[in-house]
C-alpha positions in Angstrom: 0.0 0.0 0.0 1.4 3.5 -1.0 1.3 6.2 1.7 0.3 9.5 0.4 1.0 12.6 2.4 -1.6 15.1 1.8 -0.4 17.8 4.3 0.3 21.1 2.9 3.8 22.4 3.1 4.2 25.5 5.4 5.3 28.7 3.6 8.1 30.8 5.1 9.7 34.1 4.5 13.4 33.8 3.7 14.8 34.6 7.1 12.7 32.1 9.0 12.7 29.6 6.2 16.5 29.3 5.9 16.9 29.2 9.7 14.8 26.3 9.8 16.7 24.6 6.8 20.2 25.7 7.7 21.5 22.4 8.9 20.3 20.6 5.9 21.4 23.0 3.2 25.1 21.7 2.8 23.5 18.2 1.8 22.4 19.7 -1.5 25.5 21.5 -2.5 26.4 19.2 -5.5 22.9 19.6 -6.8 23.0 23.3 -6.4 26.2 23.4 -8.2 24.7 21.7 -11.1 22.4 24.7 -11.8 25.4 26.7 -12.8 28.0 24.2 -14.1 31.3 26.2 -14.7 29.7 29.4 -15.7 30.0 31.1 -12.3 33.7 30.3 -12.1 34.3 31.6 -15.7 32.3 34.8 -15.1 34.0 35.7 -11.7 37.4 35.5 -13.7 40.5 37.1 -11.8 39.6 38.0 -8.4 42.8 38.0 -6.7 43.1 40.9 -4.1 39.6 42.1 -4.9 37.1 42.9 -2.3 34.0 40.9 -2.9 30.5 40.7 -1.3 28.6 37.5 -1.5 25.0 38.8 -1.1 22.7 36.1 0.2 25.6 34.0 0.9 23.9 31.2 2.8 26.5 28.6 4.1 29.1 29.9 1.7 28.6 28.0 -1.4 30.2 30.8 -3.6 32.5 31.9 -1.1 34.6 28.7 -1.6 35.0 29.8 -5.3 35.8 33.3 -4.4 38.6 32.2 -1.9 40.0 29.7 -4.4 40.5 32.9 -6.7 42.2 34.9 -4.0 39.5 37.4 -3.2 38.7 39.1 0.2 35.4 38.0 1.0 32.5 39.4 3.1 29.2 37.3 3.2 25.8 38.9 3.8 22.8 37.0 4.7 19.5 37.4 6.4 19.4 34.1 8.2 21.6 34.0 11.2 21.7 30.2 11.2 23.1 29.9 7.7 25.6 32.6 8.8 26.8 30.5 11.8 27.6 27.5 9.6 29.3 29.8 6.9 31.4 31.2 9.7 32.7 28.0 10.9 33.8 26.8 7.4 35.4 30.2 6.3 37.1 31.6 9.2 38.9 34.3 7.2 35.8 35.7 5.7 33.8 38.6 7.2 30.1 37.9 7.8 27.2 40.4 8.2 23.6 39.7 9.0 21.4 41.9 6.9 18.8 42.4 4.2 20.1 42.5 0.5 17.4 45.4 -0.1 19.1 47.6 2.4 22.8 46.6 2.9 24.8 48.1 5.7 27.9 49.0 3.5 29.2 52.4 2.4 29.1 53.6 -1.2 31.8 52.3 -3.5 32.9 49.7 -1.1 33.3 46.4 -3.2 35.0 45.5 -6.5 32.5 42.7 -7.1 29.2 41.4 -5.8 28.0 37.8 -6.2 24.3 36.8 -5.7 23.5 33.1 -6.3 20.0 32.0 -5.9 19.0 35.3 -4.3 16.7 37.2 -6.6 14.2 34.2 -6.7 13.2 35.5 -3.1 12.8 39.1 -4.1 9.6 40.7 -5.4 11.1 44.0 -6.3 14.4 43.5 -8.1 15.2 47.2 -8.4 15.6 47.7 -4.7 18.3 45.1 -4.6 20.0 46.1 -7.9 20.1 49.8 -6.8 21.7 48.8 -3.7 24.3 46.8 -5.6 25.0 49.6 -7.7 25.5 51.9 -4.8 28.1 49.7 -3.0 30.1 48.7 -6.1 33.1 50.8 -7.1 33.0 52.3 -10.5 33.6 49.6 -13.0 32.7 47.1 -10.4 31.3 43.7 -11.4 27.9 42.1 -10.5 27.3 38.5 -11.0 23.9 36.9 -10.4 21.8 33.9 -11.0 18.1 33.7 -11.8 16.5 30.1 -11.3 13.3 30.0 -13.3 11.1 27.4 -11.7 7.3 28.0 -11.8 6.8 26.5 -8.3 9.2 26.9 -5.2 10.7 23.5 -4.4 9.6 21.7 -1.1 12.4 21.3 1.4 12.3 18.3 3.7 13.2 18.7 7.4 14.4 15.8 9.7 11.0 15.4 11.2 9.5 14.7 7.6 7.9 18.2 7.7 8.1 20.0 4.3 8.7 23.8 4.1 8.5 26.2 1.2 10.3 29.5 1.2 8.6 32.3 -0.5 9.7 32.7 -4.1 9.0 34.8 -7.2 9.2 34.0 -10.8 11.3 36.5 -12.8 11.3 36.4 -16.6 14.9 36.6 -17.9 14.3 39.6 -20.1 12.7 41.4 -17.2 15.8 40.7 -15.1 18.0 42.2 -17.9 15.6 45.4 -18.0 15.7 45.9 -14.3 19.5 45.8 -14.3 19.6 48.3 -17.1 17.1 50.5 -15.3 19.6 50.5 -12.3 22.2 51.7 -14.7 24.1 48.5 -15.1 25.9 47.4 -18.4 25.3 43.7 -19.4 28.5 42.2 -20.2 27.4 38.6 -20.5 24.4 36.3 -20.2 24.4 32.5 -20.2 21.7 29.7 -19.5 22.1 26.5 -17.9 19.2 24.1 -18.6 17.9 21.2 -16.3 15.9 18.6 -18.0 13.1 21.1 -19.0 12.3 21.5 -15.3 14.3 24.5 -14.7 16.6 27.2 -16.4 19.2 29.1 -14.7 20.1 32.6 -16.1 23.6 33.7 -15.2 24.5 37.2 -15.8 27.5 39.4 -15.5 26.9 43.2 -15.3 29.2 46.2 -14.7 28.8 49.5 -12.9 29.3 52.3 -15.5 
């Protein structure tokens, strides 16, 4: 006899949802890396000696790449439990708890900003993009991903409870338009496809 669980998943905002899921997040790293292939590595390019902010850093998935490339890294995330795990893994990085839509950094502070799997949780892209533009130095680089899934995935906790973190669907051309409206120059755009289930848009933009 097949058991069917008809319980509805609880939906959480990013902070509470990722705090609850933090201890399970690293179990999915290989899966999450598959959304990008080698494109993120290529787009980051040379980062030695650069000051880089990983916005929405989670447990530090992209920080690993940035350290391998010799960057000085600051990680920002809204979920303190995710930051605790990242801090244990990357002791040489600086970590700050905060909202990507109102970041606690001075103007022209960073050479590069990365944001993997962030904008899927934002309804208004311009707030974030304007903030990134503000904190980047002139000529600074912004690398972001936009995972296109019609429905947010269910995340399974240890007690077999499923949770869903609030997500928003952004059409790729609308992301490009929003970046241009925030005065970014689009340098490169790549797509990684996943068995017709998802598409990941990866963009490299610069502050003019």
